[in-house]
Structures are given as C-alpha cells and as structure tokens.
C-alpha positions as CSV (number, residue, x, y, z in Angstrom):
1,X,-6.0,-74.4,2.5
2,X,-3.1,-74.3,0.5
3,X,-2.5,-71.5,-1.8
4,X,-2.1,-71.7,-5.7
5,X,-0.8,-69.5,-8.4
6,X,-3.4,-69.3,-11.2
7,X,-3.0,-67.5,-14.5
8,X,-5.5,-65.2,-15.5
9,X,-6.3,-67.7,-19.0
10,X,-6.7,-70.6,-16.8
11,X,-9.2,-68.9,-14.9
12,X,-11.4,-67.9,-17.6
13,X,-11.6,-71.2,-19.0
14,X,-12.9,-72.3,-15.9
15,X,-12.0,-74.2,-12.7
16,X,-13.9,-76.8,-11.3
17,X,-12.2,-76.4,-7.5
18,X,-14.7,-74.2,-5.5
19,X,-11.5,-73.0,-3.4
20,X,-9.5,-71.7,-6.2
21,X,-7.0,-69.6,-3.9
22,X,-4.6,-67.1,-5.7
23,X,-1.2,-66.3,-3.6
24,X,2.1,-65.1,-3.8
25,X,4.0,-67.5,-1.8
26,X,4.7,-65.2,1.2
27,X,3.9,-65.8,4.7
28,X,0.2,-65.8,5.2
29,X,0.5,-62.9,8.1
30,X,1.4,-60.8,4.9
31,X,-1.1,-61.7,2.4
32,X,-4.0,-59.5,1.8
33,X,-7.2,-62.1,1.9
34,X,-10.2,-61.3,-0.5
35,X,-13.3,-63.3,-0.4
36,X,-15.6,-63.7,-3.6
37,X,-18.2,-66.2,-3.1
38,X,-19.0,-66.6,-6.7
39,X,-17.5,-69.0,-9.1
40,X,-14.2,-68.7,-11.0
41,X,-15.6,-68.1,-14.2
42,X,-17.9,-65.3,-13.3
43,X,-17.3,-61.8,-14.7
44,X,-16.7,-60.2,-11.3
45,X,-13.6,-62.7,-11.0
46,X,-12.4,-63.2,-14.1
47,X,-13.1,-59.5,-15.4
48,X,-12.4,-58.2,-11.9
49,X,-10.4,-59.7,-9.1
50,X,-8.1,-61.8,-11.3
51,X,-6.7,-58.5,-13.3
52,X,-7.1,-56.3,-10.3
53,X,-4.6,-58.7,-8.2
54,X,-2.4,-59.1,-10.9
55,X,-1.8,-55.4,-11.6
56,X,-1.7,-54.3,-8.0
57,X,1.0,-57.1,-7.2
58,X,2.9,-55.8,-10.5
59,X,2.7,-52.1,-9.6
60,X,3.7,-52.8,-6.1
61,X,6.9,-54.6,-7.3
62,X,5.5,-57.7,-5.1
63,X,5.4,-55.6,-2.0
64,X,1.5,-56.0,-1.6
65,X,0.4,-59.9,-2.3
66,X,-2.8,-61.2,-2.2
67,X,-4.9,-64.5,-2.0
68,X,-8.4,-64.7,-3.2
69,X,-11.1,-67.1,-2.0
70,X,-13.7,-68.3,-4.5
71,X,-17.0,-70.1,-4.8
72,X,-17.8,-69.8,-0.9
73,X,-15.0,-71.5,0.1
74,X,-14.1,-69.2,2.9
75,X,-17.4,-66.9,3.6
76,X,-20.6,-67.0,1.9
77,X,-22.5,-64.5,0.2
78,X,-24.0,-62.8,3.8
79,X,-21.3,-63.8,5.8
80,X,-18.6,-61.8,3.8
81,X,-19.8,-58.5,5.6
82,X,-19.1,-59.6,9.3
83,X,-16.2,-61.5,7.9
84,X,-14.6,-57.9,6.7
85,X,-16.0,-56.4,9.4
86,X,-14.2,-58.5,12.1
87,X,-11.0,-58.7,9.9
88,X,-11.5,-62.5,8.9
89,X,-10.4,-61.1,5.5
90,X,-9.2,-57.7,4.5
91,X,-11.6,-57.6,1.5
92,X,-14.5,-59.2,-0.4
93,X,-17.6,-58.7,-2.6
94,X,-20.6,-57.3,-0.6
95,X,-24.1,-57.3,-1.8
96,X,-24.9,-54.1,-0.1
97,X,-29.1,-54.7,-0.4
98,X,-28.4,-58.3,1.5
99,X,-27.7,-55.9,4.4
100,X,-30.5,-53.0,4.4
101,X,-30.5,-52.2,7.9
102,X,-26.6,-51.7,7.6
103,X,-26.7,-50.1,4.5
104,X,-30.1,-48.2,4.1
105,X,-29.0,-45.3,2.0
106,X,-27.0,-47.7,-0.4
107,X,-29.7,-50.3,-0.6
108,X,-31.7,-47.4,-2.4
109,X,-29.4,-48.5,-6.0
110,X,-31.1,-52.0,-5.6
111,X,-34.5,-50.1,-6.0
112,X,-33.0,-48.5,-9.2
113,X,-32.4,-51.7,-10.9
114,X,-34.8,-50.9,-13.8
115,X,-33.0,-47.9,-14.9
116,X,-29.5,-48.0,-16.1
117,X,-28.8,-51.5,-17.7
118,X,-25.8,-50.6,-19.4
119,X,-23.1,-52.4,-17.3
120,X,-20.4,-49.5,-17.9
121,X,-22.4,-46.6,-17.2
122,X,-24.3,-47.7,-14.7
123,X,-21.3,-49.1,-12.6
124,X,-19.4,-45.9,-13.1
125,X,-22.7,-43.7,-12.0
126,X,-23.0,-45.7,-8.5
127,X,-19.6,-45.6,-7.9
128,X,-19.4,-41.7,-8.5
129,X,-22.7,-41.0,-6.5
130,X,-21.6,-43.1,-3.3
131,X,-18.1,-42.0,-3.3
132,X,-18.5,-38.2,-4.1
133,X,-22.3,-37.3,-3.9
134,X,-23.4,-39.3,-0.5
135,X,-22.3,-39.0,2.9
136,X,-25.1,-40.9,4.4
137,X,-23.4,-43.4,2.0
138,X,-20.0,-43.1,3.4
139,X,-21.2,-43.0,7.1
140,X,-23.3,-46.2,7.2
141,X,-20.2,-47.9,5.8
142,X,-17.7,-46.5,8.2
143,X,-20.2,-47.7,11.3
144,X,-19.5,-51.2,9.8
145,X,-15.8,-50.9,9.7
146,X,-16.3,-51.3,6.0
147,X,-14.7,-49.3,3.2
148,X,-16.6,-48.9,-0.1
149,X,-14.3,-49.3,-2.9
150,X,-16.8,-49.1,-6.1
151,X,-19.6,-51.0,-7.6
152,X,-19.4,-53.1,-10.7
153,X,-23.0,-53.6,-12.7
154,X,-24.1,-56.5,-14.8
155,X,-25.6,-56.1,-18.4
156,X,-29.5,-56.2,-18.6
157,X,-31.5,-59.0,-16.7
158,X,-33.7,-61.2,-18.6
159,X,-35.8,-63.6,-18.2
160,X,-34.7,-67.3,-18.1
161,X,-37.3,-69.5,-17.9
162,X,-38.8,-73.6,-17.8
163,X,-41.6,-72.2,-20.1
164,X,-42.0,-69.7,-22.5
165,X,-43.1,-66.0,-21.4
166,X,-44.2,-64.1,-24.4
167,X,-46.0,-61.5,-22.8
168,X,-46.4,-59.9,-19.3
169,X,-49.3,-62.0,-18.5
170,X,-47.4,-65.1,-19.0
171,X,-45.5,-64.1,-15.7
172,X,-48.7,-64.7,-13.8
173,X,-48.6,-67.1,-11.1
174,X,-44.5,-68.1,-12.1
175,X,-42.0,-68.5,-9.2
176,X,-39.4,-66.0,-10.0
177,X,-36.0,-65.5,-8.8
178,X,-35.6,-62.0,-8.0
179,X,-33.1,-59.7,-6.1
180,X,-35.4,-57.2,-4.1
181,X,-36.7,-54.0,-4.5
182,X,-38.6,-52.6,-7.4
183,X,-38.0,-55.9,-9.2
184,X,-39.7,-57.5,-6.2
185,X,-42.8,-55.1,-6.6
186,X,-42.7,-55.4,-10.4
187,X,-43.3,-59.0,-10.2
188,X,-45.9,-58.8,-7.7
189,X,-47.8,-56.2,-10.2
190,X,-47.6,-59.0,-13.2
191,X,-49.2,-61.8,-10.5
192,X,-46.0,-63.3,-10.0
193,X,-43.9,-64.4,-6.9
194,X,-40.9,-62.9,-6.3
195,X,-38.4,-65.2,-4.3
196,X,-35.4,-63.7,-3.1
197,X,-32.5,-66.4,-3.6
198,X,-28.7,-65.8,-4.6
199,X,-28.0,-66.7,-8.0
200,X,-26.0,-69.4,-7.1
201,X,-29.2,-71.3,-6.4
202,X,-30.8,-70.5,-9.7
203,X,-29.9,-74.2,-11.2
204,X,-31.4,-75.8,-8.2
205,X,-34.6,-73.9,-8.1
206,X,-35.0,-74.6,-11.4
207,X,-34.3,-78.3,-11.8
208,X,-36.5,-79.1,-8.4
209,X,-39.3,-76.5,-9.5
210,X,-39.3,-74.3,-6.6
211,X,-38.5,-71.9,-9.3
212,X,-40.2,-71.1,-12.7
213,X,-37.8,-68.4,-13.8
214,X,-34.7,-66.6,-12.9
215,X,-33.8,-63.1,-13.6
216,X,-30.3,-62.9,-15.0
217,X,-27.8,-61.8,-17.7
218,X,-27.7,-64.1,-20.5
219,X,-24.0,-64.7,-19.7
220,X,-25.2,-66.6,-16.8
221,X,-26.8,-69.4,-18.6
222,X,-23.1,-70.4,-18.7
223,X,-21.7,-69.2,-15.6
224,X,-24.7,-71.0,-13.5
225,X,-25.0,-74.0,-16.1
226,X,-28.5,-73.2,-16.8
227,X,-28.8,-74.4,-20.2
228,X,-30.8,-77.6,-19.6
229,X,-33.3,-76.1,-16.8
230,X,-34.1,-72.9,-18.7
231,X,-34.8,-73.6,-21.9
232,X,-36.7,-70.3,-22.7
233,X,-35.1,-66.8,-22.5
234,X,-37.1,-63.7,-23.1
235,X,-34.8,-60.8,-23.9
236,X,-36.5,-58.5,-22.0
237,X,-34.2,-56.0,-20.2
238,X,-35.8,-56.0,-16.8
239,X,-33.2,-54.3,-15.0
240,X,-29.4,-54.7,-13.7
241,X,-27.9,-55.5,-10.5
242,X,-25.2,-52.8,-8.9
243,X,-26.3,-52.5,-5.5
244,X,-22.9,-53.5,-4.2
245,X,-19.4,-53.4,-3.3
246,X,-17.2,-55.3,-6.0
247,X,-14.5,-55.2,-3.1
248,X,-14.9,-53.3,0.1
249,X,-12.3,-53.6,2.5
250,X,-11.9,-53.6,6.1
251,X,-10.9,-50.0,7.6
252,X,-8.7,-51.4,9.8
253,X,-6.6,-53.0,7.0
254,X,-7.0,-49.4,5.0
255,X,-5.6,-47.5,7.7
256,X,-2.5,-49.9,8.0
257,X,-1.6,-49.4,4.6
258,X,1.0,-46.4,3.9
259,X,-0.3,-43.3,2.0
260,X,1.5,-44.7,-1.4
261,X,-0.2,-48.0,-1.1
262,X,-3.5,-46.3,-0.7
263,X,-2.8,-44.0,-3.5
264,X,-1.9,-47.3,-5.7
265,X,-5.1,-49.0,-4.6
266,X,-7.0,-45.8,-5.8
267,X,-5.5,-45.8,-9.1
268,X,-6.3,-49.4,-9.9
269,X,-9.8,-49.4,-8.4
270,X,-11.5,-48.6,-11.9
271,X,-11.1,-52.3,-12.7
272,X,-13.0,-53.6,-10.0
273,X,-15.8,-51.3,-11.2
274,X,-15.5,-51.4,-14.9
275,X,-13.6,-54.8,-15.5
276,X,-16.4,-57.1,-14.8
277,X,-18.9,-55.1,-17.1
278,X,-16.7,-55.5,-19.8
279,X,-16.5,-59.2,-19.4
280,X,-20.2,-59.1,-19.1
281,X,-20.5,-57.5,-22.5
282,X,-18.4,-60.1,-24.4
283,X,-19.8,-63.2,-22.5
284,X,-23.3,-61.9,-23.4
285,X,-22.4,-61.6,-26.9
286,X,-20.8,-65.2,-27.0
287,X,-23.6,-67.1,-25.1
288,X,-26.4,-65.6,-27.2
289,X,-24.7,-67.7,-30.1
290,X,-24.1,-70.7,-27.8
291,X,-27.4,-70.8,-26.6
292,X,-28.6,-71.2,-30.1
293,X,-26.6,-74.4,-30.9
294,X,-28.1,-75.6,-27.6
295,X,-31.5,-75.3,-28.5
296,X,-32.2,-72.4,-26.1
297,X,-35.2,-70.6,-27.5
298,X,-34.7,-66.9,-27.3
299,X,-37.9,-64.9,-27.3
300,X,-37.8,-61.1,-28.3
301,X,-39.7,-59.0,-26.0
302,X,-42.8,-56.9,-27.6
303,X,-43.5,-53.4,-27.7
304,X,-46.2,-54.0,-25.0
305,X,-43.5,-56.0,-22.7
306,X,-40.7,-52.8,-22.9
307,X,-43.3,-50.3,-22.1
308,X,-44.5,-52.0,-19.3
309,X,-41.4,-52.0,-17.8
310,X,-40.5,-48.3,-18.3
311,X,-44.1,-47.3,-17.3
312,X,-43.7,-49.6,-14.0
313,X,-40.5,-47.8,-13.0
314,X,-42.0,-44.1,-13.5
315,X,-45.0,-45.2,-11.2
316,X,-42.8,-46.7,-8.9
317,X,-40.6,-43.9,-8.1
318,X,-42.8,-42.9,-5.3
319,X,-42.5,-46.1,-3.8
320,X,-38.9,-46.0,-4.2
321,X,-38.6,-42.8,-2.1
322,X,-40.9,-44.6,0.6
323,X,-39.1,-47.7,1.0
324,X,-35.7,-45.3,1.5
325,X,-37.7,-43.3,3.9
326,X,-39.0,-46.0,5.8
327,X,-35.5,-47.5,6.0
328,X,-34.4,-44.0,7.6
329,X,-33.0,-42.4,5.0
330,X,-33.1,-38.7,4.8
331,X,-33.0,-37.7,1.4
332,X,-33.1,-40.7,-1.3
333,X,-34.7,-38.3,-3.9
334,X,-30.8,-36.8,-3.7
335,X,-29.4,-40.3,-4.3
336,X,-31.8,-41.2,-7.1
337,X,-31.7,-38.0,-9.2
338,X,-27.7,-37.7,-8.8
339,X,-27.4,-41.6,-10.2
340,X,-29.6,-40.6,-13.0
341,X,-27.7,-37.3,-14.0
342,X,-24.8,-39.4,-13.6
343,X,-25.7,-42.2,-16.5
344,X,-26.2,-39.4,-18.9
345,X,-22.5,-38.2,-17.8
346,X,-20.9,-41.2,-18.3
347,X,-22.6,-42.5,-21.5
348,X,-20.9,-39.4,-23.0
349,X,-17.8,-39.8,-21.4
350,X,-17.6,-43.2,-22.6
351,X,-18.8,-42.1,-26.1
352,X,-16.3,-44.2,-28.9
353,X,-14.1,-45.6,-26.0
354,X,-16.1,-48.8,-25.1
355,X,-13.7,-50.9,-26.9
356,X,-10.7,-49.4,-25.1
357,X,-10.7,-50.7,-21.3
358,X,-7.7,-48.5,-20.3
359,X,-9.3,-45.3,-21.6
360,X,-12.7,-46.2,-19.6
361,X,-10.3,-46.8,-16.2
362,X,-8.8,-43.8,-16.8
363,X,-12.0,-41.7,-17.1
364,X,-13.6,-43.3,-13.8
365,X,-10.2,-42.7,-11.9
366,X,-9.9,-38.7,-13.2
367,X,-13.6,-38.3,-12.5
368,X,-13.8,-40.3,-9.1
369,X,-10.5,-41.8,-7.2
370,X,-8.4,-38.9,-8.3
371,X,-10.4,-36.7,-6.5
372,X,-9.8,-39.0,-3.0
373,X,-6.9,-37.8,-1.0
374,X,-5.1,-41.3,-0.1
375,X,-3.8,-39.2,2.8
376,X,-7.0,-38.9,4.2
377,X,-9.7,-41.3,2.7
378,X,-11.0,-44.1,4.6
379,X,-8.9,-42.9,7.4
380,X,-11.5,-41.6,9.8
C-alpha cells in the first residue's frame, strides 16, 4: 500500500479510505508500523495516534518515522496482538479483554468497567496500576512479546437503542452489544442478552435487527454513523471501556531502540493515554447538540436507573474477584483496590487543569513514566 502524509486537521474531519496511512517517505524497513483497526475519525486516532506520531517525529528530528494503518486495512481487532508478537507491525491498539487467556490480570479492568467513567482519571489510574503496581500484568505482557504502554479510557457508555429505554425494566429481552465482564452480568440481571461484538459492528447489528441496543459513548453516534439506526439514547452512565493498551509495542522493537529513543517514547506516552479521552469529551458535547438536530431522542436516566447501576457494582465485586481467580490471577483484590484508590488520586491532581492537555500529560508523565528507567524498562 502506498503511504500518504495526512495532516491532523484533515484526519479529524474524516477520510473514507479505510487504509489511511501516515508515513515519512523513508525506506519501509526503517518505518515504525502501527496498527489501529478503528476508523480515522475515532478519538483514539484523532486524539492519540496522530498527535503522538507528529510529536515523536518532531522531537526525534525525523529520526523516528511512523506509518499508521487504520480501519483494519492491515490487522483486525483480534489479529493485532499476534501481529505485534510476531513483528508484522511494531505496535498497535490491543483490547486486552479480547485475550483473557493471555492477559488474565489485565482483563480485570474489563470487570471494572462500571467504576470510573471519567475518561481522564480512568486512563491515568489504569496506566499507573499496570506500570507501577501490577507485576503479574507486566509478566503476562512479557510472555506475549508485548510491551504495555498505557491505557486510554472512553467517556461513559450510554444506551443507544432502536426503541426507547425509560427504565431498567425496558431492557428485558433486548439484545445488547456489550464488552464483557461486569457489563454482561449486569445485562443478564436485567433479563437482557449480552452480545459481545466489536463496536465497528454496531451499525450492521442495529440495522439488521440482530441487536436492539448498543452501549457506547455519545460521540460514537457520529464515529459509527448510528444516527438512523439508534434513534433513542438513554443517558445512563453504565460504565466505560479501559481494558486496553492504546498502543502496545513488540518487545523486539523496543529493545532495538537506543536508550535516548526509549526515553523519548516514554516522555510522549501520556498523549496516547490521555489524548483520546480529551477528544471523547469534546466530541460528546458536540454530538449531544447534533443529536437533537437529527431528531435523536435523548432520555435522561431516572434515579432508580442510576441507583441500580451503582448497586449492581457493589454487589458484583465478589464476582469480579471470583472471575479473576478462575483466570488464575493470584490477588485480584489488589488490582481492584489500587485502581479505585488511584481514581481519587488523579481526580485531585487533574482538578482545575482539565482544559490544559499539556498539564495533564505532564502530570501523568511525572507520576508514572518518569519513574520508568529507559535503560532497563521493557528490556528483560
């Protein structure tokens, strides 16, 4: 595939070509190939990959050049991990919970979907938990020739449906796109049927009636063009997605970098963790207004619905621990408790700075990445 240099602003307004590529015009053998199977308008790409690549290329004075494959043009959602492991690409977006056998400890964050729906604090909390406080997480990544680099988090998932959901009782019998773990158990408790498919299949599922509802952030009405097939959006915060490595790298590639290059990679890592959440927040606000113009009915949650979600998480904690234990995780309570404590930490650290992306990046760098020695991190 012939590479194209694409400006960030152009990517933001959208490009229909699924095989969009960013490249530097150098020999392919010198390019750092990254795979994001999401479309060009997705916040992970517009807020994460594109600014990260631009910053890395500028800061390295062009010595590090990147080529970005989008939309599944090279590897799909479940093929990205083996693609990284086998050095088909140097890095890419990996949903950890798609690989519970390979990442039993890190899959715990899928079960924690219902706690921490703020995109910025959740991303920071998962990232610090894994990189500084979870040796089993690092060990299981090493076994896959994989370097966890940081998680991003979405804004709160809402219920987008083909018929109105005005109460939790309305969920009974509905086929709902979910993403596993606690969310599946919550849906089951309501008498709904959880269907675990990629978000990229949301439109087809709703249009063909194989799904009655999907759970996604409001911004994804636009990202996946769901306006016509999901005319109702219940603004109940049911959780958020954070069981991922926004970009993860082949350890073979990482070990081939110089210490100075690894230091630069660590310095710019917060862009990949925090940047997508910033775009999600901005997009959510804009899409709410656009939804009204497109005759999408926005349904406010009732107190009963809000209490039902909170109550389920409290009751489900034993199941979270049990599920992780069955996957072979030795101390899942430590992962859960550390993550929850770090949510409070970053809520305080980010106070008054949410309109300053660089300040957020600097905080995450000082709290996490500055504590990783580029001479030794990922080199074992």
